[in-house]
VEXDREN-2710 file (C-alpha; in Angstrom, 1 decimal):
% VEXDREN-2710
k/r/px/py/pz
1/MET/137.4/-7.5/-7.9
2/TYR/134.8/-6.5/-5.5
3/ASP/132.6/-7.9/-2.7
4/CYS/129.2/-6.0/-2.8
5/ILE/127.8/-5.9/1.0
6/GLY/124.1/-5.3/1.9
7/ASP/122.5/-3.3/4.6
8/VAL/124.8/-4.0/7.7
9/HIS/122.5/-1.5/9.8
10/GLY/124.9/-1.9/12.8
11/CYS/125.3/-5.6/12.9
12/TYR/129.2/-5.3/13.1
13/GLU/129.6/-9.1/14.2
14/GLU/127.8/-10.5/11.2
15/CYS/129.9/-8.1/8.8
16/VAL/133.0/-9.3/10.8
17/GLN/132.0/-12.8/10.1
18/LEU/131.0/-12.3/6.6
19/LEU/134.3/-10.6/5.8
20/THR/136.3/-13.6/7.4
21/ALA/133.9/-15.9/4.8
22/LEU/134.9/-13.8/2.1
23/GLY/138.4/-14.4/2.8
24/TYR/139.7/-11.2/4.4
25/GLU/142.5/-11.4/6.8
26/TRP/142.5/-9.1/9.7
27/GLU/145.7/-6.7/10.1
28/MET/146.1/-3.6/12.1
29/GLU/142.2/-4.2/13.1
30/LEU/141.3/-3.8/9.2
31/PRO/140.0/-6.6/6.7
32/ARG/142.4/-7.1/3.7
33/HIS/142.2/-9.6/1.0
34/PRO/145.3/-11.4/-0.2
35/LYS/144.2/-11.2/-3.7
36/GLY/143.5/-7.3/-3.5
37/ARG/139.4/-7.5/-3.3
38/LEU/137.6/-4.8/-2.2
39/PRO/134.6/-4.6/-0.1
40/VAL/132.0/-2.3/-1.1
41/PHE/129.2/-1.1/1.4
42/VAL/125.8/-0.4/-0.5
43/GLY/124.8/2.2/2.1
44/ASP/123.1/1.8/5.6
45/ILE/125.9/0.7/7.4
46/THR/124.2/2.3/11.1
47/ASP/120.7/2.3/12.9
48/ARG/118.6/-0.5/14.4
49/GLY/121.2/-2.7/14.9
50/PRO/123.6/-2.8/18.1
51/ALA/126.6/-1.6/16.9
52/SER/126.7/1.5/14.6
53/VAL/129.8/3.1/15.8
54/LYS/131.8/0.3/15.2
55/MET/130.5/0.1/11.8
56/ILE/131.3/3.9/11.3
57/GLN/134.8/3.2/12.6
58/LEU/135.4/0.1/10.2
59/VAL/133.9/1.7/7.1
60/THR/135.5/5.3/7.7
61/ARG/138.9/3.7/8.1
62/LEU/138.7/1.4/5.3
63/VAL/137.9/4.0/3.1
64/GLU/140.4/6.3/4.0
65/ALA/143.0/3.7/4.0
66/LYS/141.4/2.7/0.2
67/LEU/140.8/-0.5/1.3
68/GLY/137.3/-0.3/0.7
69/LEU/134.4/1.6/-0.9
70/TYR/131.1/3.1/0.2
71/VAL/128.0/4.7/-1.0
72/PRO/125.6/6.2/1.4
73/GLY/121.9/5.1/2.0
74/ASN/118.8/6.9/3.5
75/HIS/119.7/6.1/6.8
76/CYS/123.2/7.4/6.2
77/ASP/121.7/10.8/4.7
78/LYS/119.6/11.2/7.7
79/LEU/122.4/10.7/10.5
80/TYR/124.7/13.0/8.3
81/ARG/121.9/15.8/8.8
82/TYR/121.6/14.9/12.5
83/MET/125.1/15.3/12.9
84/LEU/125.0/18.6/11.2
85/GLY/122.3/19.7/13.8
86/ARG/119.2/19.5/11.3
87/ASN/115.8/19.2/12.6
88/VAL/115.3/15.4/11.9
89/GLN/113.3/12.7/13.7
90/ILE/115.0/10.6/15.9
91/LYS/113.2/7.5/15.2
92/HIS/113.0/4.8/12.6
93/GLY/116.4/3.6/14.0
94/LEU/118.1/6.4/14.2
95/GLU/117.6/6.4/18.0
96/THR/120.1/3.4/18.5
97/THR/122.7/5.2/16.7
98/VAL/122.3/8.3/18.3
99/ALA/122.1/6.4/22.0
100/GLU/125.5/4.8/21.3
101/LEU/126.9/8.3/20.2
102/ASP/125.4/9.9/23.4
103/ALA/127.3/7.3/25.3
104/LEU/130.6/8.1/24.2
105/GLU/133.0/10.7/25.8
106/ARG/133.2/14.1/24.1
107/ARG/136.2/13.9/22.5
108/GLU/135.5/10.5/20.9
109/TYR/132.3/11.6/20.0
110/LYS/133.5/14.6/17.8
111/ARG/135.9/12.2/16.3
112/ILE/133.3/9.8/15.2
113/SER/131.0/12.5/14.1
114/HIS/133.9/14.3/12.1
115/ALA/134.9/10.8/10.5
116/PHE/131.4/10.1/9.4
117/LYS/130.8/13.7/8.0
118/THR/133.6/13.3/6.0
119/LEU/132.9/9.8/4.6
120/TYR/129.5/10.8/3.5
121/GLU/130.7/14.3/2.0
122/THR/133.3/12.7/0.2
123/SER/131.6/9.5/-1.2
124/PRO/129.4/9.3/-4.5
125/LEU/126.1/9.0/-4.2
126/TYR/126.3/5.8/-6.6
127/LEU/129.5/3.9/-7.9
128/MET/130.3/3.2/-11.5
129/LEU/133.0/0.2/-11.4
130/ASP/134.7/-1.7/-13.8
131/GLU/134.4/0.9/-16.7
132/GLY/130.5/1.0/-16.0
133/LYS/129.9/-2.5/-16.1
134/LEU/129.0/-2.5/-12.5
135/ILE/126.8/0.1/-10.7
136/VAL/126.4/0.2/-7.0
137/ALA/123.6/2.2/-5.8
138/HIS/121.8/1.9/-2.1
139/ALA/118.3/1.7/-3.5
140/GLY/119.0/1.5/-7.1
141/ILE/119.0/3.9/-10.1
142/LYS/116.9/4.2/-13.3
143/GLU/119.1/3.1/-16.4
144/ARG/118.6/6.6/-18.2
145/ASP/120.3/8.3/-15.1
146/ILE/123.4/6.5/-14.9
147/GLY/126.4/8.8/-15.7
148/LYS/124.5/11.8/-15.8
149/PRO/124.9/14.7/-13.4
150/MET/123.3/14.5/-9.8
151/ASN/120.1/16.4/-9.3
152/LYS/117.4/15.8/-6.5
153/ARG/115.5/13.6/-8.3
154/ILE/118.3/11.2/-9.0
155/LYS/119.2/11.7/-5.5
156/THR/116.0/10.8/-4.0
157/PHE/115.7/7.7/-6.0
158/VAL/119.2/6.3/-5.2
159/LEU/118.6/6.9/-1.5
160/TYR/114.7/6.0/-1.2
161/GLY/114.0/4.2/-4.2
162/ASP/111.0/4.4/-6.8
163/ILE/108.9/5.9/-4.0
164/THR/105.3/7.2/-5.1
165/GLY/104.9/9.7/-2.4
166/ASP/102.0/7.6/-0.3
167/THR/102.6/5.3/2.7
168/ASP/101.3/1.6/3.3
169/PHE/98.8/0.9/6.3
170/GLU/102.1/0.7/8.7
171/GLY/103.0/4.0/7.5
172/ARG/106.1/2.9/5.3
173/PRO/106.7/4.5/2.1
174/ILE/105.1/2.5/-0.9
175/ARG/107.9/1.9/-3.4
176/LEU/107.5/0.6/-7.1
177/ASP/109.4/-2.6/-8.5
178/TRP/111.6/-0.5/-10.7
179/ALA/114.1/-3.6/-10.9
180/LYS/111.4/-5.3/-13.2
181/LYS/111.8/-2.6/-15.6
182/TYR/115.4/-2.5/-15.7
183/HIS/116.8/-3.9/-19.3
184/GLY/120.3/-2.3/-19.0
185/GLU/123.4/-4.2/-19.9
186/SER/125.4/-2.9/-16.5
187/TRP/124.9/-5.0/-13.4
188/ILE/123.3/-2.9/-10.8
189/VAL/123.6/-4.0/-7.3
190/TYR/121.4/-2.4/-4.6
191/GLY/119.6/-3.2/-1.1
192/HIS/117.3/-0.7/0.9
193/THR/114.5/-3.2/0.8
194/PRO/114.8/-6.3/2.7
195/VAL/114.3/-9.6/0.9
196/HIS/114.5/-13.3/2.3
197/GLU/116.8/-14.1/-0.4
198/PRO/119.0/-11.9/-2.7
199/ARG/116.7/-10.8/-5.7
200/ILE/117.9/-11.2/-9.4
201/ALA/115.9/-9.2/-11.9
202/PHE/117.5/-8.7/-15.3
203/HIS/120.9/-7.3/-14.5
204/SER/120.1/-6.0/-11.2
205/ILE/120.5/-7.7/-7.7
206/ASN/119.2/-6.8/-4.2
207/ILE/121.5/-7.8/-1.4
208/ASP/119.7/-6.5/1.3
209/THR/118.8/-9.7/3.0
210/GLY/117.5/-8.1/6.3
211/CYS/120.4/-8.8/8.7
212/VAL/119.0/-6.6/11.4
213/PHE/115.6/-8.0/11.2
214/GLY/116.8/-11.7/11.5
215/GLY/117.3/-12.6/8.1
216/LYS/121.3/-12.8/7.3
217/LEU/124.0/-10.5/5.9
218/THR/124.9/-11.0/1.9
219/ALA/127.7/-10.0/-0.2
220/TRP/127.6/-10.5/-4.1
221/ARG/131.1/-11.0/-5.4
222/TYR/132.1/-9.5/-8.8
223/PRO/133.0/-10.6/-11.4
224/GLU/132.3/-14.2/-9.9
225/MET/128.9/-13.0/-9.5
226/GLU/128.7/-15.6/-6.3
227/ILE/126.7/-15.1/-3.2
228/VAL/128.1/-15.4/0.2
229/SER/126.1/-15.2/3.3
230/VAL/125.9/-15.4/7.0
231/PRO/123.2/-15.9/9.3
232/SER/121.9/-12.8/11.7
233/THR/121.8/-13.0/15.3
234/GLN/119.1/-10.6/15.7
235/PRO/115.4/-11.7/16.6
236/TYR/113.4/-12.4/13.5
237/LEU/110.8/-10.2/12.2
238/ALA/108.9/-11.4/9.2
239/GLU/106.9/-8.2/8.8
240/LYS/110.0/-6.3/7.7
241/PHE/110.5/-8.0/4.9
242/SER/109.4/-7.0/1.4
243/ARG/106.3/-8.5/-0.8
244/PHE/108.3/-8.4/-3.9
245/ASP/108.4/-11.8/-5.6
END
């Protein structure tokens, strides 16, 4: 039994509220479900929001204790490359996480950095759960690529979606609506593209309801296929939500 949680983006307080609403009980500063359910984080746990370090601490501890699952998103990938010392641009939300990290004592910074790098390196780019009936991928995945060995093309799709290589007038990557063409039997749960309400297309569901942009934080319960959401405390930014219907 799984509770898939959409893009948190540093909204730690809303994440705590959502886990509580889902029936998790906090023991030793970790949420545990009395019925053994597992939270599954659909990537992008950091950046833009006010508490990315707390989200790193929560998710790394949950995964380490085998009390939760996680797949990385594009923001996670960029933060990982930053922590490796790669030349990445500190913008589009990364600047908020970097500011939090820079405010830490050096020993704590090293500990947090090591924990996140370990999390990223040991987590699959997408999850196949319940004998493949449930697929969790940050930006989605094409049906033909499920179960295939990872390559650069699949990694790019899983992290960024069906991008064209072009950008819109605001400089954002143009993404195609891959979910409308998906007709597989497995349920694909993804995020990455903020929508006002969870968007179901065939056997896929987008659960990034734009918490960091003033929407809400959403979980999709499997196998019940129930949606649970909590409201955001962040300012509402209408322009950040997708135009997909």
